[in-house]
N, C-alpha and C positions, 0 to 999 in steps of 0.2 A: 497064033502069036509067034513072033520070031523066036526060034530056039535060043538065040544068043541073049535076047532080052529076058526070056524066062530064066535063064541061068543067072543073069545079073540080079534079078529080083530075089531068087532063092538065096543067093550068096549074101545079099544085103540083109535079108530076114534072119539068116543064121548068125550073122555078125551082131545084129541088134539083140537077139536072144542071148548070145554069149556075153555081151556087155552087161546086160541087166543081171544075169546070173552071177557074174563076178562081183558086181556092185552089192548085191544082196548078201553074198557070202562075206564080203569085206566088212560090211556094217555089223553083221551078226558076230563075227569073230572079234571085232573091236569092243562090242558091248560085253561079250563074255569075259574078255581080258580085263576090262575096266571093273567088273564086279569082283573078280578074283584078286585084284590088287587093292589093298587098303588105301583110303584117301590120305593124302599128306596132311599133317596137322596144320591148323591155321597158324600163321606166323604171329598173329596178334593174341593168340590164346595164352593167358597168363599161367604162371605156376600156382595153381589155385589152392587155397586152403580148404574150400568147401565146393563140392560139385553138387548142383541141384537141378531139379526140374523147374519149369516155369509155369505158374508162380512158385515162390519159395518163401520160407520164413527164416529169421535170424534168431539164434538163441543168445540171450544176455544173462550172465550169471553175476550175482553179488555175494561177497563174503564179508561179514562184519565180525570183528574180534573185540571183545570187551569182557569185563567181569560178569559173573553169572547174574548178579542182581541188576544189571544195566538193562533198561528198557530198549528193545531193538528200535533203531530209528528208521525212518522212511526217507529214501533218497529219490530225487527226480532226475530223469535223463531226457535228453533231447536229440533227435535225429534230424539233420538238416541236409538238403541237397546242395552240392557245390556248383552245379550248373543248372540254368533254367530248363524246364521241361523234363527234368528227371522224375521218373515214376516214384510215387510215395505211397505208403500204406494208407488204408482207409482211416479216416479220422484225423488226418493231418490238417494243419492250419497254415497261415502265412508264415508263422515262426518255425514251423516244422512239425514233427511228430513227437509228443511228450508221453512218457509213461513213468510209473513209480514202482519201486521194489522195496519191501520192508525186510530188515534183518538178513538172514542167510536164505536166499531164495533165487529162483531163476524164472524166466518166462521167454516166450517166443514172440517176436514182433514181426509184423507183416500182415497180409501177404504182399510180396512184391511181384508185380506182373509186368512183363515186357512184351511189346508187340513188334519191336524193331531191333535189329542188330546194333551193337555199339558198346561203348564203355560208359558206365554210370558211376559217379563218385558221391560219397556221403561223408558226413562228419557226425560222429556219435560221441557225446560228452556228458559228464555229470554236471548238473546245474547246482551250484553252491551260491545261494543268494546272500548269505550272511556268514560271518565268522562264528564258528562253534568252538569254544574253548575245550581243549583236550582231544579233539578229533584230528586224525591223520589220514590222508588220502594217498594211497600208493599209486593209483592210476586215475586219470581224469578224462582221457580222450582217446578215441580210436578213429582211424580212417578206413573206410570200406570202399572197395572197388569191385563193381559187378561187370563182368564181361559177358555179353550175350553174343554167341556165335551163330553160324548160318542156320542151324536147325533150332534156334532160340533156346538152346541149353545154356544155363547160367553157370559161370565160373566166378566164385567170390574170393577176393583177397582181403584179409584183415591185416592192417598195419598199425604198429604202435606210433606214438608221437614222433619218435626218432626215425621212422621209416622202416624199421625192421619188421619182419613178418611175425604175426601172432596166429597161433592155431585156434584160439578161442577168444571170445569177448568176455573178459572177466574184470570186474571192478572190485578192488579190495580197499577196505577202510578199517580203522580201529579207533577205540576210545580209551583214554586213560584219564581218570579224574585228576585235575590239577591239584598240586599240594596246597593245603590250607596256609594262608598267610600267618607268619609268626607275630603273635601279639606282644607288644612291648610291656615290660614290667610297669605297674603303676608307679607314679612319682611319689616317693616318700618325702614328707616334709622334714625340714632340718630340725625342728623341735615340735614336741607334741602340742596340740591346741590347749589353750588355757582352760582350766576347769570352770564350771559355772560358779557364780558368786555364792558365798555362804553367809547366812544371816543367823543371828543369835536364836537359840531355840531349836537349832537343827533344821530350820526351814531353808529351802532352796529358793523361795520367792519372798518378796516383801509381804509383811502382814497387812491384812486388810484393815485400814483405819478410816474408812469412809463413814459418813454419817448415815445411820440406818433408822433415824427417828421417823415415826409415823407422821405423814403430813397433816392429818386431822388434829393430832395432839398439838403440833406446832401452831396451827391456826388458832386453836382454842387458847393456848397460852398467850399468843399475840393479842387476841381480843381482850383477854383478862387484863393484860398489862395496859392496854389502851384505856379501858374503863377505869382502872385504878388511877392512872395518870389524870384523867378528867375529874374524878371525885376528889383527888388531892388538890387539884387546882381550884375547884369550887370551894373546898373547905378553907383553903388559905385565903381566898378572896373575902369570904364572909368574916373570917377572923380579923382581917385587917379593918373591915368596916366597923366591927364591934369595938375594936381597940380605939379607932378614931372617934367614935361616939362617946366613949367614956371620958376622953380628954376634954 
């Protein structure tokens, strides 16, 4: 082989080895530097009230204030998604996810499970279907925003109705018995009512003057009177005949 050609080949081989060596060192150094420097925070990550894993649950608390002898009522709550395709807890229907709390108690709703990054929004409100006299409701609604970042970690923001941040989900209500209506005084007559009529003898009712004769006696007397009338008529007729014969 030509000595010049051999030198050129060796020089090219050394240059190629040097290039790959520098490339490997560069990649290794960059990776080590990247691991030592913390990742910059996601610019979309909210100032979260709750940080949780995926899936997670939400705690809802209820406080009811009333007299000791008041029976604790049961209130209904409904969680609704604000955008189509928002993940919902198991047991949800077309109208949302409903649950009940009685008296002073709390429970966890969920679990919420997310498979994709994004921002998911919900509306959580108390369901009051009819007016209850004496009941006062301090809070009726919350807005919930769940931000799922690159590693599918969830950041949850709870907002009041006015948009301010809330640290917890707390519904407060109270009951005070309404005052009894004032009953008006009964109407007094201008003059007292007239006393019942008074009859002689100290009786308050008319004496009984009805005929109480036995009907059998009445029939017998009537029959006797009829027979007497017939006998009298026969007697008078015979007497007139005798008188006429004597003349």
